[in-house]
GUVEX-115283 format. One line per field, with one value per residue (C-alpha): residue number from 1; residue in three letters; x, y, z. Coordinates in nm, 4 decimals, decimal comma. Example, Ala and Ser with C-alpha at 12.3 -4.5 7.8 and 13.67 -1.06 7.14 Angstrom:
! residues 2
pos <- 1;2;
code <- ala;ser;
X <- 1,2300;1,3670;
Y <- -0,4500;-0,1060;
Z <- 0,7800;0,7140;
END
This chain:
! residues 351
pos <- 1;2;3;4;5;6;7;8;9;10;11;12;13;14;15;16;17;18;19;20;21;22;23;24;25;26;27;28;29;30;31;32;33;34;35;36;37;38;39;40;41;42;43;44;45;46;47;48;49;50;51;52;53;54;55;56;57;58;59;60;61;62;63;64;65;66;67;68;69;70;71;72;73;74;75;76;77;78;79;80;81;82;83;84;85;86;87;88;89;90;91;92;93;94;95;96;97;98;99;100;101;102;103;104;105;106;107;108;109;110;111;112;113;114;115;116;117;118;119;120;121;122;123;124;125;126;127;128;129;130;131;132;133;134;135;136;137;138;139;140;141;142;143;144;145;146;147;148;149;150;151;152;153;154;155;156;157;158;159;160;161;162;163;164;165;166;167;168;169;170;171;172;173;174;175;176;177;178;179;180;181;182;183;184;185;186;187;188;189;190;191;192;193;194;195;196;197;198;199;200;201;202;203;204;205;206;207;208;209;210;211;212;213;214;215;216;217;218;219;220;221;222;223;224;225;226;227;228;229;230;231;232;233;234;235;236;237;238;239;240;241;242;243;244;245;246;247;248;249;250;251;252;253;254;255;256;257;258;259;260;261;262;263;264;265;266;267;268;269;270;271;272;273;274;275;276;277;278;279;280;281;282;283;284;285;286;287;288;289;290;291;292;293;294;295;296;297;298;299;300;301;302;303;304;305;306;307;308;309;310;311;312;313;314;315;316;317;318;319;320;321;322;323;324;325;326;327;328;329;330;331;332;333;334;335;336;337;338;339;340;341;342;343;344;345;346;347;348;349;350;351;
code <- met;lys;ile;tyr;phe;tyr;his;thr;gln;asp;leu;gln;arg;ile;tyr;gln;glu;trp;lys;glu;gly;thr;phe;ala;gly;his;phe;leu;tyr;gly;ala;thr;tyr;leu;asn;asp;phe;gly;ile;glu;met;ile;met;his;lys;his;asn;pro;ser;pro;leu;his;trp;lys;ile;thr;leu;cys;thr;thr;trp;arg;ile;leu;ser;cys;arg;lys;arg;tyr;asp;val;leu;tyr;ala;thr;ser;phe;arg;gly;leu;glu;ile;ile;ile;phe;leu;his;ala;leu;gly;leu;tyr;arg;his;pro;ile;val;leu;trp;his;his;gln;pro;ile;val;thr;ala;lys;asn;val;ile;arg;glu;arg;leu;ala;arg;ile;phe;tyr;his;gly;ile;asp;lys;met;ile;phe;phe;ser;gln;lys;ile;val;lys;asp;ser;leu;leu;ser;lys;lys;ser;arg;pro;asp;lys;met;tyr;ile;val;pro;trp;gly;ala;asp;leu;asp;phe;tyr;asp;arg;val;met;lys;asp;asn;pro;ile;ala;arg;arg;ser;gly;phe;ile;ser;thr;gly;lys;glu;leu;arg;asp;met;pro;thr;leu;ile;lys;ala;phe;asn;glu;thr;gly;lys;lys;leu;asp;leu;tyr;ile;arg;glu;ala;ala;gly;asn;ile;asn;tyr;arg;asn;val;leu;gly;arg;ile;lys;cys;glu;glu;asn;val;lys;ile;his;phe;ile;glu;gly;leu;ile;pro;asn;lys;ile;ser;ile;glu;val;asn;lys;ala;ala;cys;ile;val;ile;cys;cys;leu;glu;ser;asn;tyr;thr;val;gly;leu;thr;thr;val;val;glu;ala;leu;ala;leu;gly;ile;pro;leu;ile;cys;ser;arg;asn;pro;gln;ile;pro;ile;asp;ile;asn;arg;glu;gly;cys;gly;ile;ser;val;glu;tyr;gly;asp;val;glu;gly;trp;ile;lys;ala;ile;asn;phe;ile;ser;asp;asn;pro;glu;lys;ala;ala;glu;met;gly;lys;arg;gly;arg;gln;val;ala;glu;arg;glu;phe;asn;ile;lys;asn;cys;ala;arg;gln;val;ala;asp;ile;leu;leu;ser;thr;his;lys;
X <- -0,0005;0,1199;0,0052;0,0523;0,1222;0,0391;0,1632;0,1362;0,5209;0,8027;0,7862;1,1371;1,3208;1,1894;1,1932;1,5539;1,5908;1,4093;1,6432;1,9822;1,8398;1,7881;1,3288;1,1232;0,8947;0,5754;0,5449;0,5448;0,1561;0,3315;0,4558;0,8007;0,7534;0,4333;0,6741;0,6784;0,3075;0,3866;0,2599;0,4882;0,4235;0,5083;0,5942;0,4071;0,6508;0,5551;0,5092;0,6198;0,4012;0,1758;-0,1561;-0,3748;-0,4994;-0,1740;-0,0840;-0,4425;-0,3898;-0,0418;-0,1017;-0,4482;-0,2370;0,0432;-0,2139;-0,3955;-0,0683;0,0581;-0,3201;-0,2133;0,0922;-0,0913;-0,3857;-0,4842;-0,4426;-0,3372;-0,3151;-0,2242;-0,4617;-0,7282;-0,5499;-0,4706;-0,6493;-1,0268;-1,0328;-0,9427;-1,2157;-1,4631;-1,3634;-1,3963;-1,7111;-1,8615;-1,7162;-1,4564;-1,1549;-1,1869;-0,8938;-0,9977;-0,9272;-0,7466;-0,6773;-0,6545;-0,9124;-0,7267;-1,0861;-1,4535;-1,6628;-1,8740;-2,2357;-2,2104;-2,4234;-2,4271;-2,6968;-2,4976;-2,1572;-2,3534;-2,4511;-2,1437;-1,9793;-2,1685;-2,0582;-1,7331;-1,6983;-1,9128;-1,5906;-1,3684;-1,3363;-1,2092;-1,1091;-0,8463;-0,9368;-0,7020;-0,9609;-1,2813;-1,4286;-1,3531;-1,5326;-1,8657;-1,8361;-1,8158;-2,0784;-2,3422;-2,3047;-2,4657;-2,1996;-2,0478;-2,1031;-1,9359;-1,7958;-1,5462;-1,4432;-1,1410;-0,9607;-0,5209;-0,3126;-0,1173;0,2228;0,5980;0,9181;1,0598;1,3725;1,4583;1,3949;1,5364;1,8868;1,7847;1,8302;2,1272;2,3272;2,2447;2,2838;2,2198;2,2431;1,9437;1,6676;1,5641;1,2913;1,0218;0,9739;0,6897;0,7206;0,4518;0,2742;-0,0647;-0,3205;-0,0765;-0,2405;0,0538;-0,1291;-0,2024;0,1246;0,3361;0,1158;0,1704;0,5365;0,5601;0,3892;0,5865;0,9436;1,0093;1,2566;1,0650;1,2156;1,0020;1,0015;0,7326;0,7208;0,6606;0,3142;0,0890;-0,2179;-0,3974;-0,2019;0,0939;0,3024;0,5810;0,2809;0,1365;0,3795;0,4914;0,2071;0,3404;0,5453;0,7875;0,9811;1,3522;1,2830;1,1112;1,2956;1,1717;1,3056;1,1131;1,1930;1,1848;1,1074;1,0215;1,2990;1,1674;1,4847;1,6500;1,3882;1,3780;1,7401;1,6765;1,2594;1,5152;1,6910;1,3876;1,2241;0,8820;0,7158;0,4065;0,0977;-0,0889;-0,3667;-0,6370;-0,9928;-1,0370;-1,2415;-0,9164;-0,6170;-0,4122;-0,1298;-0,1731;0,2657;0,3793;0,2065;0,3723;0,7452;0,6677;0,5380;0,8485;1,1057;0,9532;0,8979;0,6360;0,3526;0,1178;-0,1654;-0,4777;-0,7670;-0,7970;-1,0841;-0,9859;-0,6226;-0,7153;-0,5054;-0,6086;-0,3069;-0,4346;-0,5961;-0,2529;-0,0404;0,1586;0,1281;-0,1449;-0,4504;-0,5581;-0,8836;-0,8287;-0,7719;-0,6568;-0,4150;-0,4447;-0,4183;-0,1636;0,0228;-0,0551;0,0484;0,4079;0,4808;0,3339;0,6133;0,8553;0,8102;0,7640;1,0510;1,0301;0,6559;0,7071;0,9960;0,7167;0,5014;0,7243;0,8447;0,4850;0,4284;0,7108;0,4869;0,2210;0,3898;0,5539;0,2211;0,0122;0,1177;0,3899;0,4584;0,4993;0,1452;0,0280;0,1735;0,0224;-0,3107;-0,2808;-0,1734;-0,4417;-0,6992;-0,5056;-0,4832;-0,8796;-0,9557;-0,7608;-0,9676;
Y <- -0,0276;0,3489;0,7165;1,0440;1,2222;1,5682;1,8227;2,2013;2,2283;2,1340;1,7868;1,7052;1,9085;1,7207;1,4222;1,5007;1,6205;1,3046;1,0685;1,2951;1,2639;1,6686;1,6543;1,4807;1,2428;1,2757;1,6315;1,3598;1,2215;0,8205;0,8711;0,7531;0,4039;0,3464;0,1311;-0,0906;-0,1909;-0,1976;0,1443;0,3529;0,7067;0,9852;1,3202;1,6143;1,8985;2,2201;2,5561;2,8370;3,0949;3,3336;3,3410;3,0448;3,0121;2,9668;2,6981;2,5493;2,5480;2,4513;2,1079;2,0422;2,0085;1,8424;1,5692;1,5455;1,4634;1,2114;1,0233;0,7018;0,6439;0,6007;0,4308;0,6449;1,0034;1,1113;1,4195;1,5658;1,8472;1,9815;2,3134;2,3760;2,0800;2,2078;2,1796;1,7947;1,7259;1,8660;1,7036;1,3657;1,4689;1,5451;1,2586;1,3442;1,2558;0,8613;0,7966;0,7886;1,0575;0,9964;1,3325;1,4807;1,6990;1,9086;2,1224;2,0213;2,0304;2,3105;2,4206;2,7474;3,0134;3,1503;2,8956;2,9003;2,8400;2,5697;2,3362;2,3637;2,2194;1,9571;1,9206;1,9325;1,6661;1,4311;1,4455;1,2952;0,9329;0,9295;1,1684;1,1378;1,3289;1,3699;1,3537;1,1756;1,5210;1,6656;1,3521;1,4262;1,7883;1,7308;1,4871;1,7535;1,9612;1,5906;1,6530;1,3540;0,9663;0,8698;0,5463;0,7690;0,9454;0,7927;0,8619;0,7967;0,8714;1,1488;1,1119;1,1779;1,0649;0,9051;0,7802;1,1111;1,2439;0,9612;1,1392;1,4571;1,3171;1,1674;1,3899;1,6615;1,5190;1,7465;1,7057;1,8749;2,0077;2,3524;2,6402;2,6503;2,6432;2,7551;2,7018;2,7317;2,9445;2,9578;3,0938;3,1464;3,3501;3,5534;3,8364;3,4641;3,2914;3,6195;3,7368;3,4062;3,3736;3,7288;3,6628;3,3518;3,4968;3,1469;3,1194;3,0823;3,1184;3,1651;3,0877;3,2492;3,3533;3,7160;3,6690;3,3807;3,3659;3,6608;3,7528;3,9849;3,8185;4,1075;4,3766;4,1373;4,1121;4,4924;4,5106;4,3573;4,4024;4,1589;4,0478;3,9655;3,5682;3,6011;3,5659;3,6223;3,4939;3,5570;3,2999;3,2409;2,9702;2,5730;2,4579;2,2514;2,0762;2,3604;2,3978;2,0632;2,1111;2,3792;2,1691;1,9155;2,1604;2,2372;2,1100;2,1811;2,2991;2,5190;2,5702;2,8656;2,8988;3,0584;2,8895;2,7101;2,4274;2,2468;2,0441;2,4005;2,3089;1,9051;1,9593;2,0690;1,7973;1,5039;1,6703;1,6686;1,3247;1,2032;1,3876;1,2737;1,6138;1,6935;1,9687;2,2311;2,2861;2,4864;2,2410;2,1971;1,9535;1,8630;1,7232;1,3564;1,3343;1,3406;1,5109;1,4987;1,1015;1,0305;1,1910;1,3296;1,6827;1,9519;2,1129;2,4490;2,6034;2,9009;3,1998;3,1307;3,3179;3,1736;2,8592;2,8966;3,0197;2,6879;2,4949;2,6365;2,6401;2,2834;2,1893;2,3671;2,2977;1,8916;1,7633;1,4507;1,4501;1,6275;1,4125;1,1171;1,2844;1,3344;0,9779;0,8847;1,1237;0,9126;0,5837;0,7235;0,7910;0,4397;0,3306;0,4881;0,8185;0,7544;0,7902;0,3974;0,3631;0,7073;0,5097;0,1766;0,2819;0,5185;0,2416;0,0503;0,3115;0,3418;-0,0160;-0,0814;0,2752;0,0262;-0,2853;
Z <- -0,0014;-0,0586;0,0579;-0,0298;0,2814;0,3314;0,5805;0,5684;0,7355;0,4826;0,5087;0,3652;0,5881;0,9262;0,7494;0,7287;1,0233;1,1976;1,0278;1,1705;1,5735;1,5737;1,5166;1,7112;1,5112;1,6789;1,4331;1,1602;1,3352;1,2345;0,9344;1,0531;1,1269;0,9003;0,6889;0,9389;0,8383;0,4990;0,4231;0,1606;0,1176;-0,1178;0,0397;-0,0481;-0,1303;0,0708;-0,1047;0,1527;0,0499;0,2544;0,0860;0,1328;-0,2000;-0,3477;-0,1081;-0,2634;-0,5572;-0,5866;-0,3373;-0,5332;-0,8512;-0,6768;-0,5568;-0,9098;-1,1102;-0,9061;-0,8091;-1,0387;-0,8078;-0,4253;-0,3148;0,0205;0,0636;0,4150;0,6147;0,9117;0,8176;0,5876;0,5586;0,2047;0,0500;0,0630;-0,3311;-0,3157;-0,0128;-0,2516;-0,5063;-0,3415;-0,2482;-0,5596;-0,6974;-0,9144;-0,7001;-0,5854;-0,3537;-0,0190;0,2407;0,5842;0,7745;1,1538;1,2410;1,5283;1,5999;1,6722;1,4007;1,4761;1,3082;1,1284;1,1656;0,7831;0,6172;0,3138;0,4799;0,6609;0,3747;0,1678;0,5202;0,5090;0,1890;0,2329;0,5435;0,2910;0,0891;0,4236;0,4683;0,7980;1,0768;1,3830;1,6382;1,9246;2,2093;2,3097;2,4327;2,0922;1,8964;2,1540;2,0507;1,6983;1,6680;1,7922;1,4460;1,2833;0,9484;0,9809;1,1210;1,4498;1,2469;1,0383;1,3766;1,5347;1,8619;1,8556;2,1167;1,9669;2,1570;2,1733;2,0668;2,3079;2,1165;2,0712;2,4338;2,5322;2,3640;2,4683;2,8045;2,7405;2,5428;2,8058;3,1029;3,4240;3,8061;3,9125;3,7163;3,8963;3,8010;3,5727;3,2215;2,9868;2,6085;2,3325;2,1690;2,1282;2,3452;2,6147;2,9545;3,0361;3,2497;3,4620;3,5032;3,5016;3,8324;4,0041;3,9212;4,0595;4,3321;4,4566;4,3176;4,1747;3,8532;3,5343;3,1968;2,9277;2,5869;2,3283;2,0004;1,9455;1,7846;1,7179;1,5729;1,7136;2,0025;1,9799;2,2964;2,2494;2,3579;2,6088;2,7766;2,7027;2,9507;3,1775;3,4933;3,5491;3,8735;3,8228;3,8486;3,5631;3,2455;2,8918;2,5680;2,2717;1,9780;1,6101;1,3865;1,4123;1,6695;1,9169;1,9692;2,0976;2,3142;2,3989;2,5345;2,7644;2,9125;2,9846;3,2172;3,3920;3,7290;3,6295;3,3025;3,3400;3,0515;3,1037;2,8398;2,7651;2,7633;2,3675;2,1916;2,0945;2,2766;2,3088;2,5086;2,4510;2,2722;2,5862;2,7729;2,5350;2,5964;2,9428;2,9603;2,7471;2,9850;3,3151;3,4163;3,6516;3,4845;3,5733;3,3592;3,2497;3,3022;2,9383;2,9011;2,5603;2,6402;2,6855;2,9576;3,2912;3,4381;3,8453;3,7986;3,6239;3,9035;3,6647;3,7541;3,8949;3,6434;3,7685;3,6034;3,3649;3,5053;3,8628;3,9867;4,3606;4,1796;4,0156;4,3162;4,5279;4,2738;4,2009;4,5726;4,5858;4,3361;4,4930;4,8632;4,7765;4,5220;4,6202;4,5532;4,2259;4,0926;4,1210;3,9723;3,6509;3,7079;3,6629;3,3080;3,1963;3,2478;3,1179;2,7925;2,7510;2,8081;2,5665;2,4617;2,2130;1,8806;1,8071;1,9538;1,7368;1,3910;1,4556;1,5260;1,2306;1,0273;1,1004;1,0112;0,6756;0,6298;0,6797;0,4506;0,1872;0,1791;
END
């Protein structure tokens, strides 16, 4: 069996860096191990254009031009695939489409948009979701059937993180670290760390989505214990080295309807580091129940202060949380388990 593998990022670069051991494989959504299950792939060539319409047209041409060479289209997102999906819904593109759906399917307020969306979702054969909560919310829209929806544990590339820990051994992890870019709640996080006086290294892009973090942070007074590092580009390997030095990972997010913070959560599990995380019901891991960290309600400054102090004052309990997190990663949330389940879905699609 052969798939056409579509990604919104530069696949060739990421795949090459993964082979060199400098990029975490989970950003390729299981593709790095699909060959173990008899699945070959054609990798999509990335178009770096900032214009969505241009990316979509280029993607459509590339997928159609080699359609006789593969059996299934596998994608990490539908962004850029809109024309192909509509063609499939109309019976003009015949290969099955399997893709990851990052947010819940919602009901559009505009009647015309809603009708188009119903046609659109008819053109997707199988959707992979990160959690049961997103599937449950998606079913409310009635635009797709439950038998088209799958939940797969998207987990970390443990081999990559084992190398990070081996190549960068430290006698003792210390301080707190915050990474990630989507919908981060800076006011709540900074207020809590200002109050506790605990060391925080904050790594963030200047802007992400609709949020300009440089402007947001410029309006917040930061005490000397808070260090802000603005980063550029896609450099998860370098960030992981910094994360490995921390005693605790903090993920303070704004409320959303999808798995904001999940990438950082699976990194914490893989590195065996305890975490404090906003209680996002879309994330498939119950942090409190698994005993790998502490969940805090959205915008709860006092809750964050209490959690930060607990981790600082109880290093042995914090270390035990980290160990439990690694066990969760080894048991379920790892890339090899993800790849196995993705392979099952792809192979069943091609029957």
